[in-house]
C-alpha positions as CSV (number, residue, x, y, z in Angstrom):
1,G,11.6,-7.1,21.4
2,S,7.9,-6.6,21.6
3,D,5.7,-7.6,24.6
4,H,2.7,-7.7,22.3
5,A,1.0,-11.1,22.1
6,D,1.6,-13.1,18.9
7,I,-1.2,-12.8,16.3
8,S,-2.0,-15.5,13.8
9,V,-2.6,-14.2,10.4
10,F,-5.0,-17.2,10.0
11,R,-7.2,-15.8,12.7
12,L,-7.5,-12.1,11.9
13,P,-10.9,-10.5,12.6
14,P,-12.9,-9.6,9.6
15,G,-12.7,-5.9,8.7
16,G,-14.9,-3.9,6.4
17,S,-15.7,-0.6,5.0
18,Q,-18.3,0.1,7.6
19,E,-15.8,-0.2,10.5
20,Y,-13.3,2.0,8.7
21,A,-16.0,4.7,8.1
22,D,-17.1,4.5,11.7
23,N,-13.4,5.0,12.8
24,L,-13.1,8.0,10.5
25,R,-16.3,9.5,11.8
26,H,-14.8,9.2,15.3
27,L,-11.4,10.6,14.3
28,V,-12.1,13.5,12.0
29,P,-14.2,15.7,14.5
30,S,-11.5,15.4,17.2
31,P,-11.9,18.7,19.2
32,S,-8.1,18.9,20.1
33,Q,-4.7,17.7,19.1
34,R,-4.6,15.5,22.2
35,Q,-7.9,14.0,21.4
36,L,-6.8,13.4,17.8
37,E,-3.7,11.6,18.9
38,M,-5.7,9.4,21.3
39,R,-8.3,8.6,18.6
40,R,-5.5,7.8,16.1
41,T,-4.2,5.2,18.6
42,E,-7.7,3.8,19.2
43,T,-8.6,3.5,15.5
44,S,-5.0,2.8,14.1
45,I,-5.6,5.5,11.5
46,T,-2.4,7.6,11.6
47,K,-3.1,10.3,9.1
48,P,-6.0,11.5,6.9
49,P,-6.4,9.0,4.0
50,L,-6.1,10.1,0.4
51,I,-9.3,8.2,-0.4
52,L,-11.6,10.3,1.7
53,R,-12.8,12.3,-1.3
54,L,-13.2,9.4,-3.7
55,N,-16.7,8.1,-4.6
56,P,-17.2,5.0,-2.4
57,S,-18.9,3.2,-5.4
58,R,-15.5,3.4,-7.2
59,C,-13.5,1.8,-4.4
60,L,-13.0,-1.7,-3.2
61,G,-13.8,-2.6,0.3
62,V,-11.5,-1.5,3.2
63,P,-9.3,-3.2,4.5
64,N,-9.6,-6.0,1.9
65,C,-8.0,-3.8,-0.7
66,T,-7.7,0.0,-0.4
67,T,-7.2,2.3,-3.3
68,T,-3.9,3.6,-1.9
69,D,-2.7,0.0,-1.7
70,I,-3.6,-0.6,-5.4
71,M,-1.8,2.8,-6.3
72,H,1.4,1.7,-4.6
73,L,1.2,-1.8,-6.1
74,A,0.7,-0.5,-9.6
75,G,3.5,2.0,-9.3
76,N,6.0,-0.4,-7.8
77,L,5.1,-3.2,-10.2
78,S,5.3,-1.1,-13.3
79,D,8.7,0.3,-12.2
80,L,10.0,-3.3,-11.5
81,L,8.7,-4.7,-14.7
82,I,10.0,-2.0,-16.9
83,S,13.4,-2.3,-15.2
84,L,13.4,-6.0,-15.8
85,W,12.2,-5.8,-19.5
86,R,14.8,-3.0,-20.2
87,G,17.6,-4.9,-18.4
88,T,18.3,-1.9,-16.2
89,I,17.4,-3.2,-12.8
90,D,20.2,-3.4,-10.2
91,C,21.6,-6.9,-10.0
92,A,24.7,-8.7,-8.6
93,A,28.0,-8.2,-10.4
94,T,28.0,-11.9,-11.2
95,D,24.7,-11.6,-13.0
96,D,25.0,-11.2,-16.8
97,V,22.2,-8.9,-18.1
98,T,22.8,-10.1,-21.7
99,T,21.6,-13.6,-20.7
100,W,18.2,-12.3,-19.5
101,D,15.6,-13.6,-22.0
102,W,13.0,-11.3,-20.6
103,A,15.0,-8.1,-21.2
104,V,13.3,-7.6,-24.5
105,L,13.2,-3.7,-24.4
106,H,16.9,-3.2,-23.9
107,D,17.4,-1.2,-27.1
108,A,18.4,2.2,-25.9
109,E,17.5,3.8,-29.2
110,A,13.9,2.6,-28.8
111,W,13.7,4.3,-25.5
């Protein structure tokens, strides 16, 4: 188990892009590997983010919705939906794929 105190998701502190940017400015110029590890722990930033080189005017606020979250969501949802529509998603042996009304793209010749 964990000895960390319980955290209510209804009482999370507000975050924002400014705090994230400040943490990056503290993390990036770390003079040594040891300092980098300590600063990673302090800031909860574990690795260099993909979004560092993106134009801030093209991103939603952090941590409210980061670009990488959207990328993963879009990739996962598209894979899930296409698998459902084609009737190719893994399911229980007792589930009859031919009864799925939503599997409208099941024609193998079309794909």
